[in-house]
TORTI-941677 format. One record per residue: residue number from 1; residue in three letters; y, x, z of N, C-alpha, C in turn. Coordinates in Angstrom, 3 decimals. Atoms other than C-alpha are relative to their C-alpha. Layout:
% TORTI-941677
k/r/n_Y/n_X/n_Z/ca_Y/ca_X/ca_Z/c_Y/c_X/c_Z
NUM/ALA/Y/X/Z/Y/X/Z/Y/X/Z
...
***
This chain:
% TORTI-941677
k/r/n_Y/n_X/n_Z/ca_Y/ca_X/ca_Z/c_Y/c_X/c_Z
1/UNK/-1.408/-0.072/0.357/-74.290/65.077/33.904/0.285/1.277/-0.785
2/UNK/-0.216/-1.257/0.714/-74.521/68.680/32.723/-0.410/-0.107/-1.463
3/UNK/0.435/0.174/1.384/-76.405/67.602/29.611/1.071/-0.708/-0.822
4/UNK/-1.063/0.740/0.695/-73.612/65.199/28.712/1.170/0.926/-0.302
5/UNK/-1.088/-0.958/0.209/-70.964/67.893/29.161/-0.365/1.002/-1.088
6/UNK/0.455/-0.950/1.013/-73.015/70.322/27.078/0.015/-0.649/-1.383
7/UNK/-0.002/0.708/1.269/-73.412/67.713/24.362/1.412/-0.069/-0.578
8/UNK/-1.367/0.127/0.493/-69.665/67.098/24.089/0.613/1.364/-0.310
9/UNK/-0.448/-1.353/0.289/-68.990/70.835/24.188/-0.504/0.436/-1.381
10/UNK/0.581/-0.333/1.292/-71.342/71.316/21.246/0.619/-0.821/-1.130
11/UNK/-0.659/0.847/0.993/-69.763/68.386/19.418/1.353/0.590/-0.367
12/UNK/-1.316/-0.595/0.235/-66.355/70.029/19.802/-0.130/1.258/-0.863
13/UNK/0.220/-1.224/0.767/-67.694/73.336/18.445/-0.355/-0.342/-1.448
14/UNK/0.422/0.392/1.351/-69.360/71.629/15.463/1.145/-0.644/-0.772
15/UNK/-1.126/0.650/0.657/-66.233/69.585/14.718/0.970/1.022/-0.575
16/UNK/-0.888/-1.048/0.505/-64.243/72.791/14.290/-0.526/0.617/-1.295
17/UNK/0.604/-0.560/1.206/-66.665/73.828/11.516/0.167/-0.911/-1.218
18/UNK/-0.118/0.972/1.085/-65.962/70.705/9.437/1.164/0.374/-0.903
19/UNK/-1.048/-0.253/0.986/-64.007/71.262/6.230/0.279/-1.314/-0.703
20/UNK/-0.370/1.263/0.614/-62.162/68.166/5.091/0.508/0.242/-1.413
21/UNK/-0.458/-0.186/1.379/-61.465/67.654/1.366/1.516/-0.130/-0.099
22/UNK/-1.434/0.104/0.239/-57.975/68.092/0.034/0.330/-1.321/-0.688
23/UNK/-0.442/1.264/0.583/-55.930/65.254/-1.409/-0.529/-0.164/-1.421
24/UNK/0.461/0.080/1.382/-56.850/66.058/-5.012/-1.486/-0.268/-0.102
25/UNK/1.450/0.187/0.006/-60.569/66.303/-4.313/-0.365/-1.407/0.474
26/UNK/0.254/1.341/-0.513/-60.465/63.061/-2.343/0.300/-1.061/-1.053
27/UNK/-0.371/0.951/1.056/-58.698/61.213/-5.169/-1.030/0.031/-1.123
28/UNK/1.005/-0.119/1.063/-61.146/62.562/-7.768/-1.321/-0.641/0.401
29/UNK/1.248/0.593/-0.489/-64.143/61.558/-5.650/0.109/-1.522/0.033
30/UNK/-0.211/1.445/-0.051/-62.686/58.085/-5.160/-0.073/-0.609/-1.393
31/UNK/0.046/0.483/1.386/-62.200/57.664/-8.917/-1.435/-0.050/-0.509
32/UNK/1.394/-0.045/0.442/-65.801/58.686/-9.557/-0.799/-1.139/0.630
33/UNK/0.726/1.073/-0.693/-67.111/56.224/-6.957/0.368/-1.361/-0.589
34/UNK/-0.443/1.280/0.573/-65.020/53.362/-8.348/-0.580/-0.187/-1.397
35/UNK/0.560/0.076/1.345/-66.143/54.149/-11.911/-1.493/-0.317/0.054
36/UNK/1.428/0.251/-0.136/-69.794/54.258/-10.844/-0.271/-1.439/0.416
37/UNK/0.196/1.376/-0.479/-69.495/50.929/-9.021/0.252/-0.989/-1.134
38/UNK/-0.309/0.903/1.113/-67.889/49.262/-12.046/-1.111/0.040/-1.045
39/UNK/1.063/-0.133/0.996/-70.505/50.643/-14.464/-1.279/-0.655/0.498
40/UNK/1.220/0.585/-0.563/-73.352/49.624/-12.158/0.104/-1.516/0.080
41/UNK/-0.192/1.450/-0.071/-71.869/46.138/-11.666/-0.148/-0.627/-1.381
42/UNK/0.138/0.509/1.363/-71.606/45.647/-15.436/-1.470/0.028/-0.419
43/UNK/1.427/-0.108/0.324/-75.180/46.877/-15.879/-0.799/-1.123/0.659
44/UNK/0.721/1.062/-0.702/-76.486/44.476/-13.231/0.362/-1.371/-0.554
45/UNK/-0.409/1.273/0.596/-74.465/41.640/-14.759/-0.713/-0.256/-1.310
46/UNK/0.694/0.140/1.285/-75.993/42.272/-18.202/-1.483/-0.283/0.232
47/UNK/1.416/0.227/-0.301/-79.513/42.488/-16.753/-0.205/-1.409/0.552
48/UNK/0.113/1.343/-0.573/-78.973/39.298/-14.741/0.149/-1.061/-1.080
49/UNK/-0.223/0.958/1.084/-77.624/37.461/-17.781/-1.223/-0.056/-0.910
50/UNK/1.169/-0.051/0.865/-80.542/38.621/-19.914/-1.219/-0.648/0.624
51/UNK/1.146/0.595/-0.691/-83.155/37.687/-17.342/0.156/-1.505/0.163
52/UNK/-0.200/1.446/-0.147/-81.583/34.265/-16.781/-0.236/-0.703/-1.329
53/UNK/0.267/0.586/1.317/-81.708/33.586/-20.538/-1.501/-0.049/-0.277
54/UNK/1.456/-0.026/0.191/-85.372/34.626/-20.634/-0.662/-1.096/0.819
55/UNK/0.579/1.039/-0.864/-86.208/32.339/-17.702/0.339/-1.383/-0.534
56/UNK/-0.378/1.288/0.568/-84.281/29.453/-19.283/-0.873/-0.344/-1.200
57/UNK/0.833/0.244/1.176/-86.266/29.863/-22.509/-1.452/-0.268/0.396
58/UNK/1.369/0.247/-0.452/-89.552/29.956/-20.600/-0.149/-1.375/0.624
59/UNK/0.057/1.296/-0.676/-88.718/26.809/-18.641/0.047/-1.139/-1.016
60/UNK/-0.148/1.070/1.006/-87.837/24.801/-21.775/-1.299/-0.399/-0.594
***
């Protein structure tokens, strides 16, 4: 039981050290993530389309 109490005590101490991002930093990070996801989705879509055309031509 003492180990469990010590664990939660340490968790509380470590939680006080956490620095949360401000509103502006959070919004900027979100924009970057959304942009990356869109760019990556378009890239994968183009690669998928290209590969499907290649496979279609090979099957014919």
